[in-house]
C-alpha positions in Angstrom: -26.3 -3.6 35.9 -28.9 -6.1 34.6 -28.9 -4.5 31.2 -25.1 -4.7 31.1 -25.2 -8.4 32.0 -27.6 -9.1 29.2 -25.4 -7.3 26.7 -22.4 -9.3 27.9 -24.3 -12.6 27.5 -25.4 -11.6 24.0 -21.9 -10.5 23.0 -20.3 -13.7 24.4 -22.8 -15.8 22.4 -21.8 -13.8 19.3 -18.1 -14.3 20.0 -18.4 -18.0 20.7 -20.0 -18.7 17.3 -17.8 -21.1 15.5 -16.7 -18.7 12.8 -16.1 -15.8 15.3 -13.4 -17.8 17.1 -11.2 -17.9 14.1 -8.3 -15.5 14.3 -7.2 -13.5 11.3 -3.5 -14.2 11.4 -2.6 -11.8 8.7 0.1 -9.9 7.0 -0.1 -6.5 5.2 1.0 -7.6 1.7 2.7 -4.5 0.3 2.0 -3.5 -3.3 5.0 -4.0 -5.5 6.1 -3.0 -9.0 5.8 -6.6 -10.1 3.3 -9.4 -10.1 3.1 -11.7 -7.1 4.5 -15.2 -7.7 4.3 -18.5 -5.9 7.6 -18.1 -4.0 6.3 -14.8 -2.6 3.2 -16.5 -1.1 5.3 -19.5 0.1 7.0 -17.2 2.6 3.6 -16.2 4.0 2.6 -19.8 4.4 5.8 -20.6 6.2 4.8 -18.2 9.1 1.3 -19.9 9.3 -0.5 -16.8 8.2 -4.0 -17.5 7.1 -4.9 -14.1 5.7 -3.4 -11.0 4.0 -4.4 -7.4 3.4 -4.2 -6.4 -0.2 -3.8 -2.7 -0.5 -4.4 -0.8 -3.8 -3.7 2.9 -3.6 -5.2 6.2 -4.6 -3.2 9.4 -4.6 -4.1 13.0 -3.5 -1.9 15.9 -4.2 -2.2 17.6 -0.8 -4.5 17.7 2.2 -6.9 20.2 0.6 -7.1 18.6 -2.8 -10.4 16.8 -3.5 -9.4 14.7 -6.4 -8.3 11.1 -5.8 -6.2 9.6 -8.7 -6.2 5.9 -8.9 -5.8 2.9 -11.2 -3.5 4.6 -13.6 -0.6 3.3 -15.7 1.8 5.4 -13.7 1.2 3.4 -10.6 3.0 0.3 -9.5 1.3 -2.9 -10.6 0.2 -3.9 -7.1 -1.4 -0.5 -6.5 -3.8 -0.9 -9.4 -7.1 -2.9 -9.7 -5.4 -5.3 -12.1 -2.5 -5.9 -9.7 -4.8 -6.2 -6.6 -6.8 -8.8 -8.4 -3.8 -10.8 -9.4 -2.5 -10.7 -5.8 -5.9 -11.7 -4.4 -6.3 -14.6 -6.8 -2.9 -16.0 -6.1 -3.3 -15.7 -2.3 -6.7 -17.4 -2.4 -5.3 -20.2 -4.6 -3.0 -20.9 -1.7 -5.8 -20.8 0.9 -4.9 -17.3 2.1 -8.0 -15.3 2.8 -7.9 -11.6 1.8 -9.0 -8.3 3.3 -9.2 -5.7 0.5 -7.9 -2.5 2.0 -7.8 0.4 -0.4 -5.6 3.3 0.9 -4.8 6.9 0.1 -1.4 8.4 -0.2 -1.0 12.2 0.1 1.8 14.1 -1.5 4.8 14.3 0.8 3.5 11.5 3.0 1.2 13.8 4.9 -1.2 12.1 7.4 -4.6 11.1 5.9 -6.4 11.8 9.1 -6.1 15.5 8.6 -7.5 15.7 5.1 -9.8 18.8 5.1 -11.4 20.7 2.3 -11.7 24.5 2.1 -15.3 24.7 0.9 -18.5 22.8 0.8 -18.0 22.5 -3.0 -14.6 20.8 -2.5 -16.1 18.4 0.1 -18.6 17.4 -2.5 -16.0 16.8 -5.1 -14.0 14.7 -2.6 -17.1 12.6 -1.8 -17.7 11.9 -5.5 -14.1 11.0 -6.0 -14.0 8.8 -2.9 -17.1 7.1 -4.1 -15.5 6.2 -7.4 -12.3 5.0 -5.6 -13.9 2.9 -2.9 -16.9 1.5 -4.8 -14.4 0.3 -7.6 -12.6 -1.8 -5.0 -15.7 -3.0 -3.2 -16.8 -4.4 -6.5 -13.4 -6.1 -6.9 -13.8 -7.6 -3.4 -17.2 -9.0 -4.4 -15.8 -10.2 -7.7 -13.0 -12.1 -6.0 -15.1 -13.3 -3.1 -12.8 -11.6 -0.5 -14.2 -12.1 3.0 -13.4 -8.7 4.4 -13.5 -5.2 2.8 -12.0 -2.1 4.6 -14.0 1.0 3.7 -11.2 3.5 4.5 -8.0 4.0 6.5 -7.3 6.7 9.0 -9.6 9.4 7.7 -10.9 11.0 10.9 -11.3 14.6 9.8 -13.2 13.4 6.6 -15.5 11.4 8.8 -16.0 14.1 11.4 -16.9 16.7 8.8 -19.1 14.5 6.6 -20.9 12.0 8.8 -23.9 11.6 6.6 -21.8 10.9 3.6 -20.2 7.9 5.4 -23.6 6.5 6.4 -24.7 6.7 2.8 -21.4 5.2 1.6 -21.7 2.2 3.8 -25.2 1.6 2.4 -23.8 1.9 -1.2 -21.1 -0.6 -0.4 -23.5 -3.1 1.1 -25.5 -3.1 -2.2 -22.3 -4.1 -4.1 -20.4 -6.3 -1.6 -21.9 -9.1 0.5 -18.9 -9.9 2.8 -17.8 -8.4 6.1 -17.0 -4.7 6.5 -14.5 -2.8 8.6 -12.8 0.5 8.8 -9.1 1.0 9.8 -9.3 3.7 12.5 -6.0 5.2 13.8 -5.1 4.2 17.4 -6.2 7.6 18.7 -9.3 7.8 16.5 -11.2 4.6 17.0 -13.1 5.6 20.1 -14.7 8.5 18.2 -15.6 6.6 15.0 -19.4 6.9 14.8 -20.4 4.0 12.6 -19.1 0.8 14.2 -22.6 -0.6 14.6 -23.0 -0.4 10.8 -19.9 -2.6 10.2 -18.9 -6.1 11.2 -15.5 -5.4 12.9 -14.1 -2.6 14.9 -10.9 -2.0 12.9 -7.9 -0.4 14.7 -4.4 0.5 13.4 -2.9 -0.5 16.7 0.1 1.8 17.2 -0.6 2.6 20.8 2.2 4.1 22.9 3.2 1.6 25.5 6.7 2.4 26.9 9.4 5.0 26.8 12.2 2.4 27.5 15.0 2.0 25.0 14.4 -1.8 25.1 11.1 -2.5 26.8 10.6 -5.9 28.4 7.5 -8.0 27.7 6.3 -7.4 31.2 6.6 -3.7 30.9 4.8 -3.7 27.5 2.0 -5.9 28.8 1.5 -3.4 31.6 1.5 -0.6 29.1 -1.3 -2.3 27.2 -3.7 -2.5 30.2 -5.4 0.9 30.0 -5.7 0.7 26.2 -7.0 -2.9 26.3 -9.7 -2.0 28.9 -11.0 0.8 26.7 -10.9 -1.4 23.5 -12.7 -4.3 25.2 -15.4 -1.9 26.6 -16.1 -0.6 23.1 -16.3 -4.1 21.8 -18.9 -4.9 24.5 -20.8 -1.7 23.9 -21.3 -2.1 20.1 -21.2 -5.9 20.2 -18.5 -6.2 17.5 -15.2 -8.0 17.6 -12.0 -6.1 17.3 -9.7 -6.5 14.3 -6.2 -4.9 14.3 -6.3 -3.8 10.7 -2.6 -3.0 11.2 -0.2 -3.8 14.1 3.6 -3.7 14.2 6.7 -2.2 15.7 10.0 -1.0 14.2 13.1 -2.9 15.0 14.7 0.1 16.7 15.4 1.6 20.1 12.3 3.1 21.8 10.1 1.1 19.5 7.0 1.3 21.7 7.3 5.0 22.6 5.8 6.3 19.3 5.0 3.1 17.3 3.3 5.0 14.5 6.5 6.7 13.3 6.9 6.1 9.6 9.6 8.7 9.0 13.3 8.0 8.4 14.1 8.1 12.1 17.6 6.6 12.5 17.3 5.2 16.0 19.7 2.3 16.5 18.6 -1.1 15.3 17.0 -3.1 18.2 15.7 -6.5 17.4 15.0 -7.3 21.1 12.6 -4.4 21.4 10.6 -5.4 18.3 10.5 -9.0 19.4 9.3 -8.2 22.9 6.6 -5.9 21.5 5.4 -8.7 19.3 5.3 -11.2 22.2 3.3 -8.7 24.4 0.6 -8.0 21.8 0.1 -11.7 21.1 0.0 -12.6 24.8 -2.5 -9.8 25.6 -4.9 -10.1 22.7 -4.8 -13.4 20.8 -6.5 -15.3 23.6 -9.4 -12.9 23.9 -12.8 -14.1 22.6 -13.7 -10.5 21.5 -10.5 -10.1 19.5 -10.6 -11.3 15.9 -6.9 -11.1 15.0 -4.8 -8.7 13.0 -2.5 -7.9 10.0 1.1 -7.3 10.8 2.6 -4.2 9.2 4.3 -4.8 6.9 5.2 -7.7 4.6 7.0 -7.1 1.3 6.5 -9.7 -1.5 10.3 -9.8 -2.2 11.1 -11.7 1.0 14.7 -12.4 0.2 15.4 -8.7 -0.2 13.4 -7.4 2.8 14.3 -6.6 6.4 17.4 -8.3 7.8 19.7 -7.6 10.7 20.6 -4.0 9.7 17.0 -2.9 9.1 15.3 -0.7 11.6 11.9 -0.5 9.8 8.6 -2.1 10.5 8.9 -5.4 8.6 9.6 -8.5 10.7 11.1 -10.3 7.7 14.4 -12.0 8.2 14.5 -10.8 11.8 14.0 -12.6 15.1 10.4 -11.3 15.3 9.5 -13.3 12.2 9.9 -16.6 14.2 7.8 -15.1 17.0 4.9 -14.3 14.6 5.2 -17.8 13.0 5.0 -19.4 16.4 1.9 -17.5 17.6 0.2 -17.9 14.3 0.8 -21.6 14.4 -0.7 -21.8 17.9 -3.8 -19.9 16.8 -4.4 -21.5 13.5 -7.9 -22.7 14.3 
Protein backbone atom coordinates (compact mmCIF):
# COMPACT_ATOMS: atom_id res chain seq x y z
CA UNK A 1 0.00 0.00 0.00
CA UNK A 2 2.86 2.37 0.84
CA UNK A 3 4.51 1.64 -2.50
CA UNK A 4 1.24 2.31 -4.34
CA UNK A 5 0.88 5.61 -2.49
CA UNK A 6 4.39 6.64 -3.50
CA UNK A 7 3.67 5.79 -7.14
CA UNK A 8 0.48 7.85 -6.97
CA UNK A 9 2.34 10.88 -5.57
CA UNK A 10 5.00 10.64 -8.28
CA UNK A 11 2.39 10.27 -11.00
CA UNK A 12 0.36 13.24 -9.77
CA UNK A 13 3.51 15.34 -9.70
CA UNK A 14 4.13 14.32 -13.29
CA UNK A 15 0.56 15.13 -14.33
CA UNK A 16 0.53 18.47 -12.55
CA UNK A 17 3.54 19.67 -14.48
CA UNK A 18 2.50 22.79 -16.38
CA UNK A 19 2.82 21.22 -19.82
CA UNK A 20 1.13 17.97 -18.80
CA UNK A 21 -2.10 19.82 -17.98
CA UNK A 22 -2.58 20.92 -21.57
CA UNK A 23 -5.25 18.91 -23.34
CA UNK A 24 -4.69 17.90 -26.92
CA UNK A 25 -8.02 19.04 -28.36
CA UNK A 26 -7.51 17.42 -31.71
CA UNK A 27 -9.03 16.36 -34.99
CA UNK A 28 -7.96 13.50 -37.25
CA UNK A 29 -7.21 15.51 -40.40
CA UNK A 30 -8.06 13.12 -43.22
CA UNK A 31 -5.69 12.89 -46.18
CA UNK A 32 -7.19 14.27 -49.38
CA UNK A 33 -6.49 14.31 -53.09
CA UNK A 34 -5.69 18.01 -52.84
CA UNK A 35 -3.47 20.37 -50.94
CA UNK A 36 -4.77 21.83 -47.70
CA UNK A 37 -5.72 25.50 -47.96
CA UNK A 38 -6.37 28.22 -45.41
CA UNK A 39 -10.19 27.85 -45.51
CA UNK A 40 -9.77 24.18 -44.55
CA UNK A 41 -7.77 25.11 -41.46
CA UNK A 42 -10.13 27.96 -40.58
CA UNK A 43 -12.85 25.38 -39.88
CA UNK A 44 -10.59 23.62 -37.37
CA UNK A 45 -9.86 26.90 -35.64
CA UNK A 46 -13.61 27.61 -35.37
CA UNK A 47 -14.09 24.54 -33.15
CA UNK A 48 -11.17 25.63 -30.91
CA UNK A 49 -9.04 22.62 -31.83
CA UNK A 50 -5.39 23.13 -30.90
CA UNK A 51 -4.02 20.04 -32.60
CA UNK A 52 -4.48 17.69 -35.54
CA UNK A 53 -3.34 14.20 -36.49
CA UNK A 54 -1.81 14.14 -39.96
CA UNK A 55 -2.01 10.65 -41.43
CA UNK A 56 0.14 9.59 -44.39
CA UNK A 57 -0.59 6.06 -45.58
CA UNK A 58 1.20 2.92 -46.60
CA UNK A 59 -0.56 0.02 -48.33
CA UNK A 60 -0.32 -3.77 -47.99
CA UNK A 61 -1.93 -6.14 -50.46
CA UNK A 62 -3.32 -8.58 -47.87
CA UNK A 63 -2.83 -9.72 -44.28
CA UNK A 64 0.06 -12.05 -45.15
CA UNK A 65 1.90 -9.70 -47.51
CA UNK A 66 5.17 -8.31 -46.09
CA UNK A 67 5.68 -5.40 -48.47
CA UNK A 68 4.46 -1.91 -47.51
CA UNK A 69 4.01 0.38 -50.49
CA UNK A 70 4.14 4.08 -49.65
CA UNK A 71 4.93 7.55 -50.93
CA UNK A 72 4.07 6.80 -54.56
CA UNK A 73 2.60 8.95 -57.32
CA UNK A 74 -0.50 6.74 -57.35
CA UNK A 75 -1.49 7.83 -53.85
CA UNK A 76 -3.60 10.81 -52.90
CA UNK A 77 -1.58 13.94 -52.19
CA UNK A 78 -2.28 13.93 -48.44
CA UNK A 79 -1.20 10.28 -48.13
CA UNK A 80 2.35 11.03 -49.30
CA UNK A 81 5.34 12.56 -47.57
CA UNK A 82 5.08 15.72 -49.65
CA UNK A 83 1.40 16.06 -48.85
CA UNK A 84 1.83 15.35 -45.14
CA UNK A 85 4.55 18.00 -44.98
CA UNK A 86 2.31 20.56 -46.68
CA UNK A 87 -0.51 19.80 -44.25
CA UNK A 88 1.80 20.01 -41.23
CA UNK A 89 3.34 23.31 -42.28
CA UNK A 90 -0.02 24.97 -42.92
CA UNK A 91 -1.49 23.70 -39.66
CA UNK A 92 1.52 24.87 -37.66
CA UNK A 93 1.42 28.27 -39.37
CA UNK A 94 -2.03 28.61 -37.80
CA UNK A 95 -0.90 27.54 -34.33
CA UNK A 96 -2.27 23.98 -34.69
CA UNK A 97 0.13 21.42 -33.21
CA UNK A 98 0.52 18.13 -35.07
CA UNK A 99 0.71 14.46 -34.23
CA UNK A 100 2.25 12.65 -37.21
CA UNK A 101 0.40 9.34 -37.37
CA UNK A 102 1.41 7.11 -40.30
CA UNK A 103 -1.11 4.35 -40.95
CA UNK A 104 -1.42 1.19 -43.01
CA UNK A 105 -4.32 0.27 -45.27
CA UNK A 106 -4.78 -3.41 -46.20
CA UNK A 107 -6.49 -4.46 -49.40
CA UNK A 108 -10.23 -4.85 -48.91
CA UNK A 109 -10.13 -2.80 -45.73
CA UNK A 110 -9.05 -5.77 -43.58
CA UNK A 111 -8.14 -5.11 -39.95
CA UNK A 112 -4.48 -4.23 -39.41
CA UNK A 113 -4.49 -5.87 -35.99
CA UNK A 114 -4.49 -9.30 -37.60
CA UNK A 115 -1.50 -8.88 -39.94
CA UNK A 116 0.43 -12.17 -39.70
CA UNK A 117 3.24 -13.52 -41.81
CA UNK A 118 3.50 -17.17 -42.89
CA UNK A 119 7.22 -17.61 -42.27
CA UNK A 120 10.14 -16.12 -40.32
CA UNK A 121 11.51 -14.88 -43.61
CA UNK A 122 8.33 -12.95 -44.35
CA UNK A 123 8.33 -11.45 -40.86
CA UNK A 124 11.84 -10.19 -41.52
CA UNK A 125 10.78 -8.63 -44.81
CA UNK A 126 7.84 -6.95 -43.08
CA UNK A 127 10.15 -5.56 -40.40
CA UNK A 128 12.51 -4.13 -43.00
CA UNK A 129 9.60 -2.65 -44.91
CA UNK A 130 8.02 -1.17 -41.78
CA UNK A 131 11.38 0.33 -40.82
CA UNK A 132 11.54 2.19 -44.14
CA UNK A 133 7.94 3.36 -43.77
CA UNK A 134 7.97 4.51 -40.17
CA UNK A 135 11.51 5.93 -40.06
CA UNK A 136 10.73 7.99 -43.15
CA UNK A 137 7.86 9.66 -41.32
CA UNK A 138 9.67 9.99 -38.00
CA UNK A 139 12.28 11.96 -39.94
CA UNK A 140 9.47 14.12 -41.34
CA UNK A 141 8.15 14.68 -37.81
CA UNK A 142 11.62 15.82 -36.72
CA UNK A 143 12.06 18.00 -39.81
CA UNK A 144 8.75 19.79 -39.17
CA UNK A 145 9.19 19.91 -35.38
CA UNK A 146 5.93 18.04 -34.79
CA UNK A 147 5.48 17.53 -31.02
CA UNK A 148 4.05 13.98 -31.18
CA UNK A 149 4.87 11.01 -33.38
CA UNK A 150 2.74 7.84 -33.42
CA UNK A 151 4.85 4.74 -34.10
CA UNK A 152 1.97 2.57 -35.35
CA UNK A 153 -1.78 2.07 -35.35
CA UNK A 154 -3.64 -1.08 -34.27
CA UNK A 155 -0.94 -3.66 -34.99
CA UNK A 156 -1.43 -6.11 -32.13
CA UNK A 157 -0.49 -9.37 -33.88
CA UNK A 158 2.64 -7.80 -35.37
CA UNK A 159 3.67 -6.62 -31.89
CA UNK A 160 2.80 -9.92 -30.19
CA UNK A 161 4.82 -11.96 -32.67
CA UNK A 162 7.84 -9.66 -32.92
CA UNK A 163 8.33 -7.92 -29.55
CA UNK A 164 12.09 -7.48 -29.88
CA UNK A 165 11.65 -5.77 -33.22
CA UNK A 166 9.40 -3.15 -31.62
CA UNK A 167 11.87 -2.48 -28.82
CA UNK A 168 14.59 -1.95 -31.40
CA UNK A 169 12.31 0.18 -33.56
CA UNK A 170 11.53 2.56 -30.69
CA UNK A 171 15.27 2.99 -30.10
CA UNK A 172 15.82 3.74 -33.80
CA UNK A 173 13.03 6.33 -33.80
CA UNK A 174 14.46 7.99 -30.69
CA UNK A 175 17.75 8.50 -32.56
CA UNK A 176 15.92 10.35 -35.34
CA UNK A 177 13.08 12.11 -33.54
CA UNK A 178 13.34 14.20 -30.38
CA UNK A 179 9.63 14.77 -29.62
CA UNK A 180 7.04 12.73 -27.73
CA UNK A 181 6.12 9.19 -28.81
CA UNK A 182 2.90 7.23 -28.64
CA UNK A 183 1.32 4.16 -30.23
CA UNK A 184 -2.36 3.95 -31.23
CA UNK A 185 -3.57 0.74 -29.61
CA UNK A 186 -7.04 -0.54 -30.42
CA UNK A 187 -9.55 -0.34 -27.55
CA UNK A 188 -9.32 -4.10 -26.91
CA UNK A 189 -5.52 -4.19 -27.31
CA UNK A 190 -4.05 -1.42 -25.15
CA UNK A 191 -3.93 -3.44 -21.90
CA UNK A 192 -1.57 -5.97 -23.57
CA UNK A 193 0.71 -3.49 -25.33
CA UNK A 194 4.13 -4.27 -23.83
CA UNK A 195 6.15 -1.09 -24.39
CA UNK A 196 4.18 1.79 -22.81
CA UNK A 197 7.04 2.55 -20.43
CA UNK A 198 9.24 3.25 -23.47
CA UNK A 199 6.83 5.85 -24.85
CA UNK A 200 5.52 9.19 -23.59
CA UNK A 201 1.76 8.60 -23.91
CA UNK A 202 -0.50 5.58 -23.64
CA UNK A 203 -2.32 5.91 -26.95
CA UNK A 204 -5.78 4.36 -27.31
CA UNK A 205 -8.22 4.30 -30.23
CA UNK A 206 -11.17 4.61 -27.88
CA UNK A 207 -13.99 2.69 -29.54
CA UNK A 208 -15.20 1.00 -26.35
CA UNK A 209 -18.69 -0.57 -26.36
CA UNK A 210 -20.82 1.43 -23.92
CA UNK A 211 -24.52 0.79 -24.56
CA UNK A 212 -26.89 -1.35 -26.62
CA UNK A 213 -29.59 1.33 -26.69
CA UNK A 214 -30.81 2.76 -29.96
CA UNK A 215 -30.39 6.29 -28.59
CA UNK A 216 -28.32 6.06 -25.41
CA UNK A 217 -28.59 8.87 -22.89
CA UNK A 218 -25.58 10.74 -21.51
CA UNK A 219 -26.23 9.17 -18.10
CA UNK A 220 -26.33 5.68 -19.59
CA UNK A 221 -23.16 6.28 -21.57
CA UNK A 222 -21.29 7.64 -18.56
CA UNK A 223 -22.28 4.54 -16.62
CA UNK A 224 -21.02 2.41 -19.52
CA UNK A 225 -17.67 4.16 -19.31
CA UNK A 226 -17.03 3.33 -15.65
CA UNK A 227 -15.44 -0.17 -15.90
CA UNK A 228 -13.33 0.90 -18.88
CA UNK A 229 -12.28 4.16 -17.25
CA UNK A 230 -11.17 2.37 -14.10
CA UNK A 231 -8.91 0.01 -16.08
CA UNK A 232 -7.48 2.85 -18.17
CA UNK A 233 -6.67 4.97 -15.13
CA UNK A 234 -5.08 1.99 -13.38
CA UNK A 235 -2.76 1.44 -16.33
CA UNK A 236 -1.86 5.14 -16.40
CA UNK A 237 -0.95 4.89 -12.73
CA UNK A 238 0.96 1.67 -13.18
CA UNK A 239 3.23 2.88 -16.01
CA UNK A 240 3.15 6.57 -14.99
CA UNK A 241 2.16 7.80 -18.42
CA UNK A 242 -0.76 10.05 -19.39
CA UNK A 243 -3.45 8.64 -21.66
CA UNK A 244 -4.08 10.08 -25.11
CA UNK A 245 -7.09 9.04 -27.17
CA UNK A 246 -5.28 8.80 -30.51
CA UNK A 247 -8.75 8.36 -32.02
CA UNK A 248 -12.21 8.80 -30.51
CA UNK A 249 -15.58 9.16 -32.16
CA UNK A 250 -19.04 7.81 -32.82
CA UNK A 251 -21.17 7.46 -35.92
CA UNK A 252 -24.32 9.54 -36.20
CA UNK A 253 -26.52 6.46 -36.35
CA UNK A 254 -28.79 4.28 -34.23
CA UNK A 255 -26.94 2.07 -31.69
CA UNK A 256 -23.85 4.25 -32.07
CA UNK A 257 -22.26 3.08 -28.80
CA UNK A 258 -22.96 -0.65 -29.25
CA UNK A 259 -20.02 -1.31 -31.58
CA UNK A 260 -18.38 2.11 -32.05
CA UNK A 261 -15.53 0.66 -34.12
CA UNK A 262 -17.76 -0.20 -37.09
CA UNK A 263 -16.33 1.29 -40.27
CA UNK A 264 -18.39 -0.68 -42.77
CA UNK A 265 -21.34 0.62 -44.76
CA UNK A 266 -23.82 -0.27 -42.04
CA UNK A 267 -27.03 1.53 -42.90
CA UNK A 268 -28.53 2.03 -39.47
CA UNK A 269 -30.80 5.05 -39.34
CA UNK A 270 -29.28 8.50 -38.97
CA UNK A 271 -29.27 9.48 -35.29
CA UNK A 272 -27.72 12.81 -34.37
CA UNK A 273 -28.84 12.62 -30.74
CA UNK A 274 -26.94 9.38 -30.12
CA UNK A 275 -23.74 10.83 -31.57
CA UNK A 276 -24.14 14.05 -29.58
CA UNK A 277 -24.82 12.22 -26.32
CA UNK A 278 -21.78 10.01 -26.84
CA UNK A 279 -19.59 13.08 -27.38
CA UNK A 280 -20.94 14.73 -24.23
CA UNK A 281 -20.31 11.60 -22.17
CA UNK A 282 -16.69 11.15 -23.26
CA UNK A 283 -15.90 14.80 -22.59
CA UNK A 284 -17.55 14.77 -19.18
CA UNK A 285 -15.81 11.56 -18.14
CA UNK A 286 -12.26 12.25 -19.36
CA UNK A 287 -11.39 15.85 -20.11
CA UNK A 288 -11.33 16.82 -16.43
CA UNK A 289 -8.92 14.06 -15.41
CA UNK A 290 -5.29 14.99 -14.68
CA UNK A 291 -4.00 11.70 -16.10
CA UNK A 292 -5.83 12.24 -19.38
CA UNK A 293 -3.99 14.19 -22.08
CA UNK A 294 -6.79 14.72 -24.63
CA UNK A 295 -7.68 13.20 -27.96
CA UNK A 296 -8.19 13.42 -31.71
CA UNK A 297 -11.77 13.15 -32.95
CA UNK A 298 -12.35 10.70 -35.79
CA UNK A 299 -12.63 12.09 -38.38
CA UNK A 300 -12.35 15.54 -39.96
CA UNK A 301 -12.31 16.00 -43.74
CA UNK A 302 -10.51 19.00 -45.16
CA UNK A 303 -13.43 19.85 -47.50
CA UNK A 304 -15.67 20.99 -44.66
CA UNK A 305 -18.49 22.34 -46.80
CA UNK A 306 -18.93 18.93 -48.48
CA UNK A 307 -18.62 16.79 -45.36
CA UNK A 308 -21.13 15.28 -42.96
CA UNK A 309 -24.52 16.94 -42.78
CA UNK A 310 -27.97 15.96 -41.60
CA UNK A 311 -28.27 12.85 -43.80
CA UNK A 312 -24.84 11.42 -43.02
CA UNK A 313 -24.55 8.45 -40.61
CA UNK A 314 -20.76 8.22 -40.65
CA UNK A 315 -18.16 9.24 -38.05
CA UNK A 316 -17.49 12.84 -38.95
CA UNK A 317 -19.11 15.45 -36.67
CA UNK A 318 -18.93 18.06 -39.42
CA UNK A 319 -22.09 20.04 -40.09
CA UNK A 320 -23.90 18.06 -37.39
CA UNK A 321 -25.05 18.99 -33.86
CA UNK A 322 -22.03 17.19 -32.35
CA UNK A 323 -19.72 19.72 -34.01
CA UNK A 324 -21.04 22.43 -31.69
CA UNK A 325 -20.56 20.11 -28.70
CA UNK A 326 -16.92 19.54 -29.63
CA UNK A 327 -16.39 23.27 -30.12
CA UNK A 328 -17.86 24.02 -26.70
CA UNK A 329 -15.75 21.48 -24.81
CA UNK A 330 -12.59 22.36 -26.70
CA UNK A 331 -13.22 26.02 -25.85
CA UNK A 332 -13.62 25.15 -22.16
CA UNK A 333 -10.36 23.17 -22.16
CA UNK A 334 -8.18 25.46 -24.25
CA UNK A 335 -5.52 25.91 -21.55
